[in-house]
C-alpha positions in Angstrom: 0.0 0.0 0.0 2.8 2.4 1.0 4.5 1.8 -2.4 1.4 2.5 -4.3 0.9 5.7 -2.4 4.5 6.8 -3.0 4.1 6.1 -6.7 0.9 8.1 -6.9 2.6 10.9 -5.1 5.5 10.9 -7.6 3.0 11.1 -10.5 1.2 14.0 -8.8 -2.0 12.1 -8.2 -1.8 12.1 -4.4 -0.3 14.3 -1.7 0.9 12.4 1.5 3.2 15.0 3.0 2.7 18.6 4.1 5.2 21.2 3.0 7.5 22.7 5.5 5.5 25.9 5.5 2.2 24.0 6.0 3.7 22.1 8.8 5.1 25.2 10.5 1.7 26.8 10.2 -0.4 23.9 11.6 2.2 23.4 14.4 1.7 26.9 15.7 -2.0 27.3 15.0 -2.7 24.1 16.9 -0.5 25.1 19.8 1.5 21.9 19.6 4.4 21.3 22.0 7.4 19.4 20.5 6.4 16.4 22.5 2.7 16.5 21.3 3.9 16.9 17.7 6.3 13.9 18.0 3.5 11.9 19.7 1.1 12.7 16.8 3.7 11.8 14.2 4.4 8.5 15.9 0.7 7.7 16.3 0.0 8.4 12.6 3.0 6.4 11.5 2.1 3.4 13.7 -1.6 3.4 12.7 -1.6 4.6 9.1 2.0 3.6 8.0 2.7 7.3 7.0 2.7 10.6 8.7 2.0 13.8 6.7 4.4 15.8 8.9 8.1 16.3 8.4 10.5 15.7 11.3 10.4 18.2 14.2 13.8 19.7 13.2 12.1 21.2 10.1 9.7 23.1 12.4 12.5 24.2 14.6 14.6 25.5 11.6 11.6 27.5 10.4 11.0 28.9 13.9 14.5 30.2 14.0 14.0 32.0 10.7 10.4 33.3 11.2 10.5 34.0 14.9 13.4 36.4 14.5 11.6 38.4 11.9 8.5 38.6 14.0 10.2 39.5 17.3 13.1 41.7 16.3 14.3 44.6 14.1 17.9 44.3 13.3 20.0 47.2 11.9 23.7 47.6 11.2 25.0 51.0 12.1 28.5 52.2 11.1 30.3 53.5 14.2 33.1 56.0 13.7 35.8 56.6 16.3 39.4 57.8 16.4 40.6 54.3 15.5 38.5 54.1 12.3 35.1 52.7 11.9 33.3 49.4 12.6 29.7 48.1 12.2 27.5 47.8 15.2 24.5 45.5 15.1 21.5 47.0 16.9 18.7 44.6 17.7 15.4 46.1 18.9 12.6 44.0 20.4 9.3 44.6 18.7 6.1 44.7 20.8 7.8 44.7 24.2 4.6 45.2 26.2 2.8 42.4 24.4 5.8 40.0 24.9 6.1 40.9 28.6 2.3 40.5 29.2 2.3 37.1 27.4 5.3 35.9 29.4 3.7 37.0 32.7 0.4 35.3 31.9 2.2 32.1 31.1 4.1 32.3 34.4 0.9 32.9 36.3 -0.8 29.9 34.6 2.2 27.7 35.5 2.3 29.0 39.1 5.8 30.4 38.7 4.8 34.1 39.1 5.2 34.8 42.8 5.1 37.9 44.9 6.8 38.1 48.3 7.6 40.7 51.0 10.7 41.8 49.1 9.0 42.7 45.9 5.5 43.4 47.1 3.2 43.9 44.1 6.1 45.1 41.9 7.3 43.0 39.0 11.1 42.9 38.5 12.5 41.4 35.3 15.8 41.3 33.5 16.5 41.3 29.8 19.7 39.8 28.7 21.2 38.9 25.4 24.2 37.2 23.9 
């Protein structure tokens, strides 16, 4: 059966795999975790002999490309000094308020957002980068 399906796919009569973009889209729209995605792929392979989804590393590669565009503005600015000039990479976080609110909501849902005597009702956070 699998051989027949592969032959039909090669001839353009049947589609058994989603494209990388389709996979990335459904992964995020459905809110899959990596574990849930892998479990679904395994279940489909075990029960249907084929899974329409590529391996998880394809999704992770696309995340690296698309997430960066959605989250950051990146600019290169020439910096001039007495020793000559060099390029400085400036990375700006888009939608800071939205990102912070989303992060705090997730922490509250997970029970990791805590208030104590030292902080009171204030929220302290640190932004770091490499």
